N, CA, C and O of each residue as an XYZ file, in Angstrom:
900
protein
N     115.406     42.173    118.021
C     116.102     42.461    119.275
C     117.349     43.280    118.980
O     118.120     42.943    118.080
N     117.548     44.348    119.730
C     118.710     45.199    119.511
C     119.968     44.519    120.033
O     119.924     43.735    120.981
N     121.071     44.831    119.404
C     122.363     44.273    119.783
C     123.072     45.271    120.688
O     123.219     46.443    120.340
N     123.510     44.799    121.853
C     124.261     45.686    122.735
C     125.731     45.658    122.351
O     126.262     44.630    121.930
N     126.374     46.804    122.505
C     127.743     46.964    122.049
C     128.586     47.637    123.118
O     128.076     48.169    124.104
N     129.888     47.596    122.893
C     130.833     48.338    123.716
C     131.218     49.595    122.940
O     131.734     49.516    121.826
N     130.959     50.757    123.546
C     131.121     52.027    122.852
C     132.048     52.938    123.646
O     131.902     53.083    124.860
N     132.999     53.546    122.953
C     133.793     54.624    123.543
C     133.216     55.946    123.057
O     133.027     56.144    121.857
N     132.939     56.845    123.988
C     132.303     58.117    123.658
C     133.255     59.270    123.954
O     133.792     59.382    125.055
N     133.454     60.122    122.954
C     134.218     61.357    123.114
C     133.238     62.524    123.188
O     132.215     62.527    122.502
N     133.552     63.508    124.016
C     132.625     64.616    124.199
C     131.471     64.258    125.110
O     130.389     64.835    125.002
N     131.693     63.308    126.013
C     130.616     62.792    126.857
C     130.115     63.803    127.876
O     128.996     63.667    128.370
N     130.912     64.813    128.205
C     130.468     65.812    129.172
C     129.753     66.984    128.508
O     129.213     67.848    129.198
N     129.745     67.023    127.190
C     129.013     68.068    126.477
C     127.523     67.805    126.518
O     127.083     66.752    126.980
N     126.745     68.763    126.033
C     125.293     68.641    126.138
C     124.749     67.472    125.318
O     123.911     66.714    125.806
N     125.212     67.319    124.090
C     124.772     66.181    123.277
C     125.353     64.885    123.817
O     124.666     63.865    123.854
N     126.603     64.916    124.234
C     127.258     63.723    124.758
C     126.570     63.155    125.976
O     126.483     61.936    126.123
N     126.078     64.014    126.854
C     125.395     63.524    128.044
C     124.102     62.811    127.679
O     123.774     61.776    128.260
N     123.365     63.363    126.714
C     122.173     62.664    126.231
C     122.549     61.306    125.659
O     121.878     60.308    125.924
N     123.618     61.267    124.878
C     124.007     60.023    124.221
C     124.431     58.964    125.230
O     124.039     57.803    125.109
N     125.223     59.348    126.219
C     125.669     58.387    127.236
C     124.470     57.798    127.966
O     124.389     56.584    128.149
N     123.540     58.647    128.383
C     122.365     58.169    129.117
C     121.526     57.234    128.264
O     121.099     56.180    128.737
N     121.283     57.606    127.010
C     120.491     56.750    126.125
C     121.192     55.425    125.856
O     120.553     54.373    125.846
N     122.499     55.473    125.639
C     123.252     54.243    125.365
C     123.163     53.279    126.541
O     122.967     52.079    126.349
N     123.306     53.795    127.743
C     123.204     52.946    128.931
C     121.798     52.381    129.073
O     121.631     51.213    129.424
N     120.792     53.195    128.803
C     119.410     52.722    128.886
C     119.122     51.630    127.866
O     118.245     50.793    128.078
N     119.863     51.637    126.751
C     119.692     50.609    125.723
C     120.524     49.361    126.001
O     120.470     48.399    125.235
N     121.284     49.369    127.075
C     122.061     48.196    127.459
C     123.483     48.168    126.965
O     124.191     47.185    127.185
N     123.929     49.232    126.295
C     125.308     49.280    125.818
C     126.271     49.504    126.984
O     125.902     50.075    128.010
N     127.494     49.052    126.809
C     128.571     49.353    127.753
C     129.327     50.568    127.223
O     129.755     50.584    126.069
N     129.488     51.582    128.067
C     130.033     52.862    127.622
C     131.324     53.186    128.361
O     131.386     53.133    129.590
N     132.352     53.520    127.589
C     133.565     54.115    128.144
C     133.583     55.573    127.724
O     133.743     55.885    126.544
N     133.420     56.462    128.688
C     133.422     57.896    128.419
C     134.831     58.429    128.625
O     135.361     58.406    129.737
N     135.432     58.910    127.542
C     136.795     59.449    127.598
C     136.685     60.961    127.699
O     136.273     61.628    126.749
N     137.056     61.501    128.858
C     136.812     62.910    129.131
C     138.078     63.592    129.643
O     139.017     62.932    130.088
N     138.089     64.898    129.574
C     139.211     65.668    130.108
C     139.096     65.817    131.622
O     140.097     65.790    132.338
N     137.857     65.974    132.098
C     137.604     66.160    133.527
C     136.533     65.178    133.983
O     135.346     65.469    133.837
N     136.913     64.017    134.534
C     135.932     63.000    134.926
C     134.874     63.513    135.895
O     133.759     62.992    135.914
N     135.194     64.509    136.689
C     134.239     65.020    137.660
C     133.049     65.721    137.039
O     132.038     65.934    137.708
N     133.154     66.088    135.756
C     132.058     66.793    135.093
C     130.944     65.865    134.639
O     129.848     66.328    134.323
N     131.207     64.555    134.602
C     130.181     63.597    134.187
C     129.576     62.982    135.442
O     130.218     62.182    136.123
N     128.349     63.355    135.738
C     127.727     62.953    136.998
C     126.929     61.660    136.891
O     126.482     61.126    137.906
N     126.746     61.152    135.682
C     125.996     59.905    135.496
C     126.757     58.748    136.134
O     127.976     58.642    136.000
N     126.026     57.889    136.823
C     126.618     56.682    137.397
C     125.823     55.471    136.930
O     124.592     55.479    136.938
N     126.542     54.433    136.525
C     125.879     53.227    136.012
C     126.894     52.101    136.014
O     128.088     52.320    135.811
N     126.403     50.890    136.248
C     127.331     49.747    136.303
C     128.000     49.474    134.968
O     129.065     48.857    134.925
N     127.385     49.931    133.868
C     127.969     49.715    132.545
C     128.697     50.954    132.019
O     129.045     51.018    130.839
N     128.926     51.932    132.892
C     129.633     53.147    132.496
C     131.000     53.201    133.154
O     131.130     53.060    134.370
N     132.015     53.408    132.328
C     133.382     53.611    132.806
C     133.831     54.991    132.353
O     133.835     55.290    131.159
N     134.209     55.829    133.306
C     134.651     57.187    133.000
C     136.162     57.264    133.172
O     136.687     56.980    134.249
N     136.857     57.650    132.105
C     138.322     57.691    132.136
C     138.796     59.051    131.642
O     138.107     59.726    130.877
N     139.974     59.436    132.089
C     140.568     60.696    131.658
C     141.480     60.448    130.465
O     142.353     59.582    130.514
N     141.277     61.204    129.398
C     142.087     61.011    128.201
C     142.276     62.299    127.436
O     141.564     63.281    127.647
N     143.250     62.276    126.542
C     143.563     63.424    125.692
C     143.056     63.131    124.288
O     143.576     62.246    123.608
N     142.053     63.864    123.856
C     141.423     63.587    122.563
C     142.333     63.879    121.385
O     142.026     63.484    120.260
N     143.444     64.559    121.617
C     144.377     64.877    120.540
C     145.577     63.936    120.505
O     146.500     64.137    119.716
N     145.566     62.911    121.356
C     146.703     61.993    121.460
C     146.266     60.562    121.185
O     145.495     59.981    121.949
N     146.765     59.999    120.086
C     146.425     58.605    119.791
C     146.951     57.663    120.867
O     146.325     56.642    121.152
N     148.094     57.993    121.467
C     148.639     57.145    122.529
C     147.745     57.154    123.759
O     147.631     56.145    124.455
N     147.111     58.289    124.029
C     146.190     58.380    125.157
C     144.898     57.627    124.880
O     144.335     57.006    125.781
N     144.423     57.679    123.640
C     143.144     57.068    123.287
C     143.237     55.560    123.097
O     142.302     54.833    123.435
N     144.337     55.091    122.568
C     144.470     53.688    122.172
C     144.061     52.692    123.255
O     143.268     51.799    122.958
N     144.555     52.790    124.502
C     144.177     51.778    125.494
C     142.686     51.755    125.796
O     142.143     50.709    126.150
N     142.019     52.897    125.660
C     140.585     52.945    125.933
C     139.762     52.480    124.736
O     138.595     52.121    124.892
N     140.356     52.482    123.546
C     139.674     51.986    122.357
C     139.747     50.463    122.249
O     138.896     49.849    121.604
N     140.728     49.863    122.856
C     140.904     48.414    122.733
C     139.684     47.681    123.298
O     139.240     47.953    124.413
N     139.159     46.756    122.512
C     138.006     45.978    122.927
C     136.665     46.628    122.644
O     135.623     46.035    122.920
N     136.670     47.844    122.094
C     135.412     48.531    121.792
C     134.867     48.076    120.441
O     135.617     47.669    119.555
N     133.546     48.154    120.305
C     132.907     47.856    119.022
C     132.791     49.095    118.141
O     132.776     48.993    116.915
N     132.709     50.255    118.766
C     132.530     51.488    117.992
C     132.978     52.685    118.816
O     133.019     52.643    120.046
N     133.313     53.754    118.098
C     133.655     55.033    118.700
C     132.593     56.037    118.259
O     132.255     56.107    117.077
N     132.069     56.811    119.203
C     131.127     57.886    118.875
C     131.695     59.195    119.399
O     132.040     59.310    120.575
N     131.787     60.173    118.518
C     132.307     61.485    118.908
C     131.200     62.526    118.887
O     130.562     62.760    117.860
N     130.985     63.143    120.040
C     130.072     64.282    120.158
C     130.853     65.557    120.455
O     130.314     66.510    121.019
N     132.113     65.564    120.074
C     132.975     66.704    120.373
C     132.497     67.975    119.669
O     132.027     67.944    118.532
N     132.634     69.079    120.378
C     132.344     70.376    119.793
C     133.401     71.376    120.206
O     133.960     71.282    121.299
N     133.676     72.326    119.343
C     134.695     73.341    119.613
C     134.128     74.719    119.286
O     133.386     74.864    118.314
N     134.467     75.736    120.084
C     133.901     77.071    119.869
C     134.529     77.768    118.676
O     135.630     77.416    118.252
N     133.821     78.769    118.128
C     134.393     79.546    117.025
C     135.658     80.275    117.456
O     135.820     80.641    118.620
N     136.541     80.474    116.501
C     137.754     81.258    116.746
C     138.012     82.109    115.513
O     138.375     81.589    114.457
N     137.828     83.395    115.644
C     137.891     84.278    114.488
C     139.321     84.631    114.102
O     139.589     84.992    112.956
N     140.238     84.525    115.059
C     141.613     84.949    114.807
C     142.468     83.785    114.304
O     143.087     83.871    113.244
N     142.495     82.702    115.073
C     143.380     81.583    114.732
C     142.689     80.495    113.934
O     143.358     79.621    113.382
N     141.352     80.527    113.858
C     140.633     79.446    113.205
C     140.451     78.272    114.147
O     141.057     78.222    115.218
N     139.617     77.333    113.747
C     139.325     76.142    114.549
C     140.070     74.954    113.960
O     140.063     74.756    112.745
N     140.709     74.166    114.811
C     141.444     72.982    114.352
C     141.058     71.723    115.121
O     141.518     70.630    114.792
N     140.213     71.870    116.144
C     139.927     70.750    117.036
C     139.305     69.547    116.364
O     139.590     68.410    116.739
N     138.449     69.783    115.364
C     137.770     68.660    114.716
C     138.760     67.785    113.950
O     138.746     66.562    114.090
N     139.611     68.403    113.147
C     140.561     67.608    112.366
C     141.628     66.984    113.248
O     141.968     65.815    113.067
N     142.159     67.735    114.192
C     143.230     67.195    115.035
C     142.735     66.032    115.881
O     143.434     65.028    116.024
N     141.538     66.155    116.442
C     141.012     65.061    117.262
C     140.677     63.844    116.407
O     140.940     62.715    116.822
N     140.101     64.050    115.220
C     139.723     62.904    114.396
C     140.946     62.170    113.850
O     140.911     60.949    113.703
N     142.012     62.882    113.551
C     143.242     62.194    113.135
C     143.752     61.300    114.258
O     144.161     60.165    114.010
N     143.729     61.801    115.491
C     144.154     60.990    116.631
C     143.218     59.809    116.832
O     143.666     58.701    117.128
N     141.918     60.039    116.671
C     140.930     58.969    116.834
C     141.170     57.859    115.818
O     141.226     56.684    116.183
N     141.311     58.224    114.543
C     141.483     57.212    113.494
C     142.782     56.433    113.692
O     142.802     55.213    113.530
N     143.853     57.119    114.036
C     145.118     56.413    114.273
C     145.014     55.472    115.468
O     145.540     54.360    115.429
N     144.342     55.910    116.527
C     144.154     55.043    117.688
C     143.251     53.862    117.352
O     143.469     52.754    117.843
N     142.241     54.089    116.520
C     141.367     52.995    116.091
C     142.159     51.935    115.336
O     141.966     50.740    115.556
N     143.040     52.366    114.455
C     143.854     51.416    113.692
C     144.692     50.552    114.627
O     144.776     49.335    114.458
N     145.311     51.196    115.615
C     146.166     50.455    116.534
C     145.360     49.525    117.433
O     145.827     48.449    117.806
N     144.143     49.949    117.778
C     143.300     49.140    118.661
C     142.406     48.175    117.889
O     141.657     47.401    118.484
N     142.487     48.227    116.557
C     141.705     47.346    115.678
C     140.195     47.540    115.875
O     139.435     46.578    115.979
N     139.792     48.800    115.922
C     138.376     49.178    115.927
C     138.106     49.868    114.597
O     138.895     50.712    114.173
N     136.998     49.523    113.928
C     136.828     50.078    112.577
C     135.522     50.839    112.370
O     135.170     51.147    111.232
N     134.791     51.152    113.453
C     133.521     51.868    113.298
C     133.546     53.164    114.100
O     133.789     53.150    115.307
N     133.291     54.285    113.421
C     133.235     55.575    114.102
C     132.046     56.375    113.576
O     131.782     56.412    112.375
N     131.344     57.008    114.498
C     130.236     57.904    114.169
C     130.554     59.261    114.783
O     130.905     59.352    115.960
N     130.431     60.310    113.983
C     130.722     61.649    114.489
C     129.652     62.616    114.015
O     128.887     62.306    113.102
N     129.599     63.784    114.632
C     128.594     64.774    114.258
C     129.264     66.061    113.796
O     130.270     66.497    114.355
N     128.679     66.655    112.762
C     129.121     67.975    112.323
C     127.898     68.895    112.289
O     127.342     69.206    113.343
N     127.472     69.331    111.120
C     126.375     70.288    111.043
C     125.867     70.388    109.612
O     126.564     70.029    108.663
N     124.647     70.880    109.476
C     124.214     71.340    108.165
C     125.183     72.430    107.670
O     125.828     73.114    108.464
N     125.265     72.567    106.359
C     125.949     73.692    105.704
C     127.455     73.732    105.942
O     128.048     74.810    105.931
N     128.081     72.587    106.155
C     129.539     72.621    106.287
C     130.200     73.052    104.984
O     131.243     73.706    105.001
N     129.600     72.689    103.857
C     130.084     73.184    102.565
C     129.496     74.576    102.339
O     128.275     74.718    102.276
N     130.325     75.594    102.218
C     129.790     76.959    102.082
C     128.946     77.174    100.842
O     128.190     78.144    100.775
N     129.057     76.291     99.855
C     128.246     76.444     98.646
C     126.849     75.856     98.807
O     126.039     75.933     97.882
N     126.553     75.269     99.968
C     125.279     74.573    100.159
C     124.199     75.452    100.778
O     123.098     74.970    101.043
N     124.490     76.733    101.017
C     123.579     77.563    101.817
C     122.635     78.420    100.979
O     121.894     79.233    101.532
N     122.646     78.256     99.670
C     121.904     79.187     98.812
C     120.397     79.135     99.046
O     119.702     80.113     98.769
N     119.876     78.009     99.554
C     118.439     77.888     99.777
C     118.024     78.255    101.200
O     116.837     78.227    101.525
N     118.986     78.598    102.043
C     118.657     78.923    103.432
C     118.166     80.365    103.551
O     118.266     81.146    102.604
N     117.641     80.705    104.716
C     117.067     82.031    104.930
C     118.152     83.109    104.970
O     119.338     82.821    105.125
N     117.708     84.355    104.825
C     118.642     85.491    104.876
C     119.382     85.505    106.203
O     120.595     85.711    106.236
N     118.653     85.285    107.310
C     119.273     85.318    108.641
C     120.364     84.269    108.765
O     121.453     84.553    109.263
N     120.071     83.059    108.313
C     121.062     81.984    108.418
C     122.271     82.285    107.538
O     123.410     82.109    107.971
N     122.035     82.736    106.310
C     123.137     82.954    105.364
C     124.037     84.114    105.760
O     125.259     84.027    105.641
N     123.443     85.185    106.223
C     124.215     86.423    106.370
C     124.448     86.856    107.815
O     125.221     87.780    108.066
N     123.786     86.194    108.767
C     123.984     86.530    110.177
C     124.558     85.350    110.948
O     125.635     85.451    111.537
N     123.832     84.224    110.943
C     124.241     83.091    111.774
C     125.504     82.402    111.257
O     126.478     82.245    111.995
N     125.484     81.994    109.995
C     126.613     81.208    109.480
C     127.942     81.960    109.512
O     128.964     81.344    109.816
N     127.980     83.255    109.214
C     129.272     83.946    109.346
C     129.840     83.905    110.765
O     131.057     83.924    110.948
N     128.964     83.848    111.764
C     129.433     83.794    113.151
C     130.115     82.469    113.471
O     131.018     82.412    114.306
N     129.678     81.402    112.799
C     130.226     80.073    113.111
C     131.005     79.485    111.933
O     131.287     78.287    111.915
N     131.351     80.314    110.958
C     132.020     79.787    109.766
C     133.344     79.125    110.110
O     133.722     78.150    109.461
N     134.069     79.629    111.121
C     135.341     79.002    111.495
C     135.123     77.573    111.976
O     135.957     76.700    111.739
N     134.000     77.334    112.653
C     133.660     75.976    113.095
C     133.289     75.114    111.899
O     133.790     73.999    111.752
N     132.408     75.630    111.043
C     131.955     74.860    109.884
C     133.109     74.523    108.951
O     133.136     73.442    108.363
N     134.057     75.435    108.811
C     135.210     75.187    107.943
C     136.012     73.996    108.435
O     136.404     73.143    107.638
N     136.261     73.925    109.736
C     137.043     72.812    110.260
C     136.235     71.520    110.262
O     136.792     70.439    110.066
N     134.927     71.624    110.484
C     134.072     70.444    110.326
C     134.183     69.896    108.903
O     134.310     68.687    108.705
N     134.135     70.788    107.918
C     134.228     70.396    106.513
C     135.562     69.714    106.231
O     135.620     68.732    105.490
N     136.632     70.238    106.824
C     137.952     69.628    106.666
C     137.987     68.237    107.297
O     138.601     67.322    106.749
N     137.336     68.076    108.440
C     137.276     66.762    109.074
C     136.476     65.784    108.220
O     136.855     64.622    108.077
N     135.380     66.257    107.659
C     134.586     65.407    106.779
C     135.426     64.920    105.601
O     135.377     63.743    105.243
N     136.184     65.814    105.009
C     137.048     65.439    103.884
C     138.081     64.405    104.328
O     138.356     63.451    103.602
N     138.647     64.592    105.510
C     139.619     63.626    106.029
C     138.994     62.237    106.145
O     139.605     61.248    105.738
N     137.791     62.155    106.692
C     137.146     60.847    106.836
C     136.817     60.239    105.476
O     136.957     59.030    105.290
N     136.387     61.053    104.537
C     136.052     60.535    103.212
C     137.273     59.973    102.494
O     137.137     59.131    101.606
N     138.457     60.429    102.870
C     139.693     59.910    102.292
C     140.241     58.716    103.075
O     141.255     58.134    102.691
N     139.576     58.352    104.163
C     140.034     57.255    105.020
C     139.364     55.965    104.573
O     138.151     55.810    104.718
N     140.142     55.045    104.032
C     139.594     53.853    103.395
C     139.432     52.664    104.337
O     138.661     51.751    104.040
N     140.139     52.653    105.464
C     140.175     51.461    106.310
C     139.307     51.581    107.551
O     139.431     50.770    108.469
N     138.432     52.575    107.597
C     137.538     52.782    108.731
C     136.118     52.962    108.203
O     135.907     53.635    107.194
N     135.148     52.361    108.885
C     133.740     52.548    108.529
C     133.217     53.742    109.318
O     133.032     53.657    110.532
N     132.985     54.837    108.638
C     132.587     56.072    109.307
C     131.187     56.485    108.897
O     130.708     56.129    107.820
N     130.543     57.234    109.764
C     129.306     57.927    109.426
C     129.381     59.329    110.009
O     129.703     59.508    111.184
N     129.085     60.312    109.187
C     129.026     61.707    109.627
C     127.558     62.098    109.736
O     126.815     62.012    108.759
N     127.142     62.525    110.915
C     125.763     62.953    111.149
C     125.738     64.478    111.166
O     126.441     65.121    111.946
N     124.906     65.044    110.280
C     124.826     66.502    110.149
C     123.469     67.006    110.642
O     122.489     66.943    109.899
N     123.390     67.502    111.877
C     122.145     68.096    112.352
C     122.084     69.586    112.028
O     123.115     70.205    111.763
N     120.877     70.167    112.047
C     120.770     71.629    111.950
C     121.080     72.251    113.313
O     121.818     71.660    114.102
N     120.533     73.428    113.600
C     120.759     74.064    114.892
C     120.350     73.160    116.042
O     119.364     72.430    115.939
N     121.096     73.203    117.129
C     120.878     72.290    118.249
C     120.138     72.981    119.382
O     120.510     74.071    119.816
N     119.075     72.321    119.855
C     118.355     72.768    121.043
C     118.649     71.795    122.177
O     118.787     70.593    121.947
N     118.741     72.298    123.377
C     119.039     71.435    124.518
C     117.748     70.783    125.009
O     117.227     71.109    126.076
N     117.248     69.846    124.191
C     115.984     69.167    124.469
C     116.191     67.661    124.430
O     117.039     67.170    123.684
N     115.412     66.913    125.239
C     115.546     65.453    125.252
C     115.002     64.825    123.979
O     114.408     65.498    123.136
N     115.215     63.534    123.859
C     114.765     62.801    122.679
C     113.248     62.766    122.604
O     112.556     62.742    123.623
N     112.752     62.763    121.387
C     111.330     62.580    121.121
C     111.149     61.220    120.450
O     112.105     60.458    120.306
N     109.932     60.929    120.047
C     109.666     59.734    119.247
C     109.390     60.112    117.798
O     108.901     59.292    117.022
N     109.702     61.354    117.433
C     109.407     61.839    116.086
C     110.233     61.103    115.033
O     111.371     60.699    115.269
N     109.622     60.946    113.874
C     110.299     60.289    112.754
C     111.453     61.155    112.259
O     111.340     62.379    112.186
N     112.553     60.508    111.923
C     113.692     61.232    111.367
C     113.506     61.461    109.873
O     112.984     60.604    109.160
N     113.936     62.615    109.415
C     114.063     62.913    108.000
C     115.551     62.944    107.688
O     116.321     63.594    108.394
N     115.955     62.251    106.644
C     117.382     62.147    106.344
C     117.644     62.459    104.872
O     116.779     62.292    104.012
N     118.863     62.916    104.617
C     119.271     63.210    103.245
C     120.787     63.153    103.171
O     121.480     63.718    104.018
N     121.296     62.471    102.163
C     122.745     62.409    101.980
C     123.202     63.701    101.312
O     123.370     63.771    100.094
N     123.395     64.709    102.137
C     123.765     66.022    101.636
C     124.047     66.952    102.791
O     124.316     66.508    103.908
N     123.984     68.249    102.521
C     124.387     69.244    103.516
C     123.214     69.871    104.257
O     123.413     70.712    105.133
N     121.995     69.471    103.914
C     120.797     69.817    104.681
C     119.690     68.885    104.215
O     119.857     68.156    103.237
N     118.558     68.909    104.916
C     117.419     68.080    104.525
C     116.440     68.960    103.745
O     115.894     69.908    104.308
N     116.207     68.666    102.459
C     115.309     69.497    101.659
C     113.876     68.960    101.663
O     113.644     67.765    101.843
N     112.921     69.876    101.458
C     111.557     69.434    101.207
C     111.381     69.209     99.710
O     112.352     69.235     98.955
N     110.150     68.988     99.287
C     109.910     68.667     97.876
C     110.263     69.827     96.949
O     110.442     69.634     95.746
N     110.362     71.022     97.508
C     110.733     72.193     96.711
C     112.221     72.502     96.775
O     112.693     73.465     96.171
N     112.958     71.673     97.517
C     114.393     71.885     97.641
C     114.797     72.835     98.746
O     115.976     73.158     98.889
N     113.825     73.292     99.535
C     114.120     74.205    100.633
C     114.386     73.427    101.917
O     113.861     72.326    102.080
N     115.183     73.967    102.829
C     115.502     73.247    104.068
C     114.260     72.965    104.906
O     113.371     73.809    105.027
N     114.212     71.764    105.485
C     113.112     71.372    106.364
C     113.493     71.724    107.798
O     114.304     71.040    108.423
N     112.898     72.804    108.312
C     113.208     73.206    109.678
C     114.606     73.786    109.789
O     115.349     73.852    108.810
N     114.952     74.205    111.001
C     116.294     74.753    111.213
C     116.883     74.368    112.558
O     117.930     74.887    112.943
N     116.222     73.459    113.287
C     116.740     73.070    114.601
C     116.263     71.671    114.957
O     115.271     71.175    114.422
N     117.002     71.042    115.884
C     116.669     69.703    116.356
C     117.156     69.585    117.800
O     118.138     70.221    118.184
N     116.471     68.777    118.590
C     116.901     68.557    119.960
C     118.163     67.704    120.019
O     118.338     66.776    119.229
N     119.039     68.034    120.966
C     120.267     67.247    121.126
C     119.946     65.791    121.447
O     120.662     64.884    121.022
N     118.874     65.572    122.194
C     118.488     64.204    122.512
C     118.136     63.397    121.281
O     118.398     62.196    121.227
N     117.543     64.049    120.286
C     117.225     63.354    119.038
C     118.474     63.095    118.206
O     118.557     62.075    117.522
N     119.443     63.998    118.253
C     120.711     63.737    117.565
C     121.372     62.497    118.157
O     121.848     61.628    117.426
N     121.396     62.423    119.484
C     121.959     61.245    120.154
C     121.185     59.992    119.780
O     121.772     58.937    119.539
N     119.861     60.112    119.733
C     119.020     58.962    119.379
C     119.355     58.462    117.980
O     119.432     57.255    117.754
N     119.555     59.377    117.044
C     119.886     58.960    115.683
C     121.256     58.298    115.634
O     121.416     57.256    114.999
N     122.239     58.888    116.291
C     123.594     58.327    116.260
C     123.605     56.900    116.801
O     124.287     56.032    116.257
N     122.856     56.662    117.862
C     122.795     55.306    118.415
C     122.001     54.369    117.508
O     122.294     53.175    117.443
N     121.000     54.902    116.808
C     120.153     54.052    115.965
C     120.901     53.469    114.780
O     120.482     52.451    114.230
N     122.007     54.097    114.372
C     122.737     53.603    113.198
C     123.939     52.741    113.581
O     124.702     52.320    112.712
N     124.109     52.480    114.869
C     125.232     51.640    115.299
C     125.206     50.276    114.625
O     126.235     49.788    114.159
N     124.025     49.663    114.574
C     123.907     48.293    114.076
C     123.380     48.233    112.646
O     122.953     47.177    112.180
N     123.410     49.359    111.961
C     122.873     49.419    110.604
C     123.961     49.820    109.623
O     124.821     50.643    109.936
N     123.915     49.231    108.432
C     124.895     49.601    107.405
C     124.331     50.639    106.425
O     124.945     50.918    105.395
N     123.162     51.209    106.747
C     122.523     52.157    105.832
C     123.388     53.373    105.537
O     123.355     53.919    104.434
N     124.160     53.791    106.530
C     124.933     55.018    106.379
C     126.424     54.768    106.510
O     127.170     55.657    106.922
N     126.864     53.573    106.165
C     128.303     53.294    106.180
C     129.007     54.190    105.160
O     128.603     54.268    103.999
N     130.064     54.861    105.615
C     130.884     55.712    104.746
C     130.053     56.745    103.990
O     130.250     56.990    102.799
N     129.107     57.345    104.735
C     128.259     58.392    104.170
C     128.091     59.519    105.188
O     128.258     59.323    106.391
N     127.760     60.688    104.679
C     127.415     61.833    105.519
C     125.926     62.098    105.357
O     125.442     62.285    104.241
N     125.197     62.113    106.472
C     123.744     62.207    106.424
C     123.262     63.431    107.198
O     123.540     63.587    108.387
N     122.540     64.287    106.498
C     121.869     65.399    107.167
C     120.578     64.875    107.776
O     119.886     64.056    107.170
N     120.255     65.351    108.984
C     119.058     64.866    109.661
C     118.185     66.029    110.116
O     118.651     67.150    110.324
N     116.896     65.714    110.261
C     115.929     66.590    110.889
C     114.840     65.668    111.433
O     114.955     64.448    111.319
N     113.798     66.227    112.016
C     112.686     65.401    112.479
C     111.379     65.987    111.981
O     111.275     67.187    111.723
N     110.383     65.120    111.850
C     109.039     65.593    111.553
C     108.429     66.192    112.816
O     108.718     65.748    113.928
N     107.593     67.192    112.635
C     106.884     67.806    113.768
C     107.845     68.264    114.847
O     107.622     68.021    116.033
N     108.910     68.923    114.436
C     109.917     69.352    115.403
C     109.394     70.465    116.310
O     110.118     70.942    117.183
């Protein structure tokens, strides 16, 4: 029997976040969605509480974290070629500080395959030389956030690294996982290059009650994608 939990969700109005909120409610979890614009989240449910908060302010987050069993972040930030991206690190620092004050010790967040620039040598020409340079500012800040969490000793974190995201609902396909920067096949080459956002949400919720990925970063994909 699955255990229902109280979850605070960041990025709930984003495409992955909306899948996650809906799935969490369907599984019986109680969800507090902390959003910038409450009107953007159209889901209604007796176990859903939508609140306005500042993801960069620990003082704003703390009251909504109190009493929660876990924090899940589906936050995403666009590339910035001039100033660089800072949203991942700034928000996660606020999240961790608010968790400490609210005495919550479990956080799950998502980044991406290839956050380490040295991990792309087995990827295709298009990914290495066309796609990744376009989003390198995002991947760089994701990598910095990952390093921050790995240095955080008093919080149980899991970093979920999906490949390219498709706006598709969850499937029942088996997950492929690897503690690294992508999921390799038996030859060491990447398995696939995309996954549905609904499946990313499904995986993040599936590890809530499991210690398999405590304080680890896991790359994911699915079979028969």
